C-alpha positions in Angstrom: 22.8 -0.2 -0.3 25.6 1.4 1.6 25.9 0.0 5.1 23.5 -2.9 4.4 25.2 -5.0 7.0 23.8 -2.6 9.7 20.2 -3.5 8.7 18.5 -5.5 11.5 14.8 -5.0 10.7 12.5 -4.0 7.9 9.3 -1.9 7.8 7.0 -2.5 4.8 4.2 -0.4 3.5 1.1 -2.4 2.4 -1.2 -0.7 -0.2 0.6 -0.1 -3.5 3.7 -2.1 -2.3 2.6 -5.6 -1.4 -0.7 -5.8 -3.2 -0.1 -4.1 -6.5 3.6 -4.4 -7.2 4.3 -0.7 -6.9 1.3 0.6 -8.8 -0.6 3.4 -7.0 -4.2 2.3 -6.3 -5.6 5.2 -8.2 -3.7 4.1 -11.3 -4.7 0.5 -10.7 -8.4 1.5 -10.6 -8.2 3.8 -13.6 -6.6 1.1 -15.7 -9.5 -1.3 -14.7 -12.0 1.3 -15.6 -10.4 1.6 -19.0 -10.4 -2.2 -19.5 -14.1 -2.3 -18.6 -14.9 0.4 -21.1 -16.4 2.8 -18.5 -17.3 6.0 -20.3 -15.6 8.6 -18.1 -12.6 10.8 -18.5 -9.5 10.3 -16.4 -10.1 13.6 -14.6 -13.7 12.6 -13.8 -12.3 9.3 -12.4 -9.7 11.1 -10.4 -12.2 13.4 -8.9 -14.4 10.5 -8.0 -11.5 8.5 -6.5 -10.5 11.4 -4.3 -14.0 12.0 -3.1 -14.5 8.3 -2.3 -11.3 8.3 -0.3 -12.3 11.3 1.6 -15.7 9.7 2.4 -13.9 6.5 3.6 -11.7 8.7 5.9 -14.6 10.7 7.3 -17.1 7.9 7.8 -16.7 4.4 9.4 -17.8 2.5 6.3 -15.1 -0.1 6.5 -15.5 -2.5 9.4 -12.7 -4.5 11.2 -14.1 -7.8 9.8 -14.3 -6.5 6.2 -12.1 -8.5 3.8 -10.2 -6.7 1.1 -12.8 -7.9 -1.4 -15.5 -6.2 0.6 -13.3 -3.1 1.1 -12.6 -2.8 -2.6 -16.3 -3.3 -3.4 -17.2 -0.4 -1.1 -14.6 1.8 -2.7 -15.8 1.0 -6.2 -19.5 1.6 -5.2 -18.6 5.1 -3.8 -16.6 6.0 -7.0 -19.4 4.9 -9.3 -22.0 6.8 -7.3 -19.9 9.9 -7.5 -19.6 9.3 -11.3 -23.3 9.0 -11.7 -23.3 5.6 -13.2 -26.2 4.3 -11.0 -28.0 2.8 -14.0 -25.4 0.2 -14.6 -23.6 0.2 -11.2 -24.0 -3.5 -10.4 -22.7 -4.8 -13.7 -19.8 -2.4 -13.8 -18.9 -2.9 -10.2 -18.8 -6.7 -10.6 -16.6 -6.4 -13.6 -14.1 -4.0 -11.9 -14.1 -6.0 -8.7 -13.3 -9.3 -10.5 -10.6 -7.7 -12.6 -8.8 -6.0 -9.8 -9.2 -8.8 -7.2 -7.4 -11.4 -9.3 -4.5 -9.0 -9.9 -4.2 -8.4 -6.1 -4.2 -12.1 -5.4 -1.3 -12.5 -7.9 0.7 -9.6 -6.4 0.1 -10.6 -2.8 1.1 -14.2 -3.6 4.4 -13.0 -5.1 5.0 -10.7 -2.1 4.3 -13.4 0.4 7.1 -15.5 -1.1 9.6 -12.7 -0.7 8.4 -11.8 2.8 8.7 -15.4 4.0 12.3 -15.6 2.8 13.1 -12.2 4.4 11.4 -13.2 7.7 14.1 -15.9 8.1 16.7 -13.1 8.2 14.9 -10.1 9.7 12.0 -9.1 11.9 9.3 -7.5 9.8 6.8 -4.8 10.7 4.0 -3.4 8.6 3.2 0.3 8.7 0.1 1.2 6.6 -2.5 3.9 6.1 -5.5 1.6 6.3 -9.1 1.4 7.6 -8.9 -0.7 10.7 -9.3 -4.1 9.0 -5.6 -4.8 8.2 -5.6 -7.9 10.3 -8.5 -9.4 8.3 -6.9 -8.5 5.0 -3.6 -10.1 5.9 -5.4 -13.2 6.9 -7.3 -13.2 3.6 -4.1 -13.3 1.6 -2.2 -15.7 3.9 0.0 -12.9 5.2 -1.0 -13.3 8.8 1.9 -14.2 11.0 4.5 -12.7 8.6 4.8 -9.4 10.6 5.7 -9.2 14.2 3.6 -6.0 14.5 1.1 -4.1 12.4 1.0 -0.3 12.8 -2.3 0.8 11.1 -3.3 4.4 10.8 -6.9 3.9 11.7 -5.8 2.2 14.9 -3.0 4.4 16.1 -4.5 7.7 14.9 -1.5 8.8 12.9 -1.4 8.8 9.1 1.4 9.0 6.6 3.2 11.2 5.7 3.4 12.0 9.4 6.9 10.6 10.4 5.6 9.6 13.8 3.9 6.5 12.3 7.3 5.3 11.3 8.7 6.0 14.7 6.0 3.6 16.1 7.3 1.0 13.6 10.9 1.4 14.7 9.8 1.1 18.3 7.9 -2.1 17.5 11.1 -3.5 16.2 13.0 -2.4 19.3 15.8 -1.1 17.1 17.5 2.2 16.3 16.2 4.0 13.2 19.6 3.5 11.4 19.2 -0.2 11.8 15.8 -0.2 10.0 15.0 0.0 6.3 11.6 1.2 5.1 10.2 -0.3 1.9 7.4 1.5 0.1 6.0 2.6 -3.2 5.1 6.2 -2.2 7.9 8.8 -2.4 5.9 11.3 -0.4 4.2 9.0 2.1 6.9 6.4 2.6 10.4 7.5 1.6 10.5 11.1 2.7 9.0 10.7 6.2 10.9 7.4 6.8 14.1 9.2 5.9 13.2 12.0 8.3 13.0 9.5 11.2 16.6 8.4 10.4 15.7 5.1 8.7 17.2 3.8 5.5 14.8 3.6 2.6 14.1 1.5 -0.5 11.7 3.0 -3.0 9.6 0.5 -5.0 9.2 2.7 -8.0 6.2 1.7 -10.1 3.3 3.6 -11.7 2.6 6.6 -9.6 -0.5 8.7 -9.2 1.2 11.7 -10.7 4.1 12.3 -13.1 5.8 14.7 -10.7 9.5 14.0 -10.8 11.2 12.7 -7.7 14.8 13.0 -6.7 16.0 9.4 -6.9 19.2 10.4 -4.9 17.1 10.6 -1.7 16.2 6.9 -1.2 19.1 4.6 -0.3 18.0 2.3 -3.1 15.4 2.3 -5.9 13.9 -1.0 -7.1 11.2 -1.9 -9.7 10.3 -5.3 -8.3 10.0 -6.4 -4.7 12.2 -9.5 -5.4 15.1 -7.1 -6.0 15.2 -6.3 -2.3 16.7 -9.7 -1.5 19.8 -8.9 -3.5 20.5 -5.6 -1.7 20.0 -6.6 1.9 
């Protein structure tokens, strides 16, 4: 990364970055549905996924004390209801939840190792589109205390890709935008708005929700594994 010596702080995304290794959550869920042998098409799943997310955004279904396991269970239940699989919802939901949760535990454990090493060199801030229970989730995966501040969309009332949420992250670091690098998996929600604020950007390129091509010249750096960030900062 050009000018890496100017970096004095790091902003991390959470979902899709720290908990899945760069895989979009829609993709993570669809792959779990396939492994479980759920008899739905990808388009049917996508429609159910989108509708479930809209429901979660519109209704206060996720409580501040909800763990990620509880949050994921609620997501899956909404998706299965939308898909009309009520006759086998409990068995399917349990299978999906167990499958996905163990994978999240693995990814967050690996992320924690990287974050703790980076914390020795930089202040870290989390900027996430989440449901108001980010503090509970961080504690669940032993990530509490890693970030000096958490900027959560449900709390601050601003969602990515609105660049203002990254401005709040920069302000929390008490740095100038050019002194901050933003690390995230979403080109649209992380890289473009963070760049608009004047931050440097590292794109964790994994399995996206769509196959739409992205201009890889826009981020300052592209990585495929979170561990790679230690070599470029």
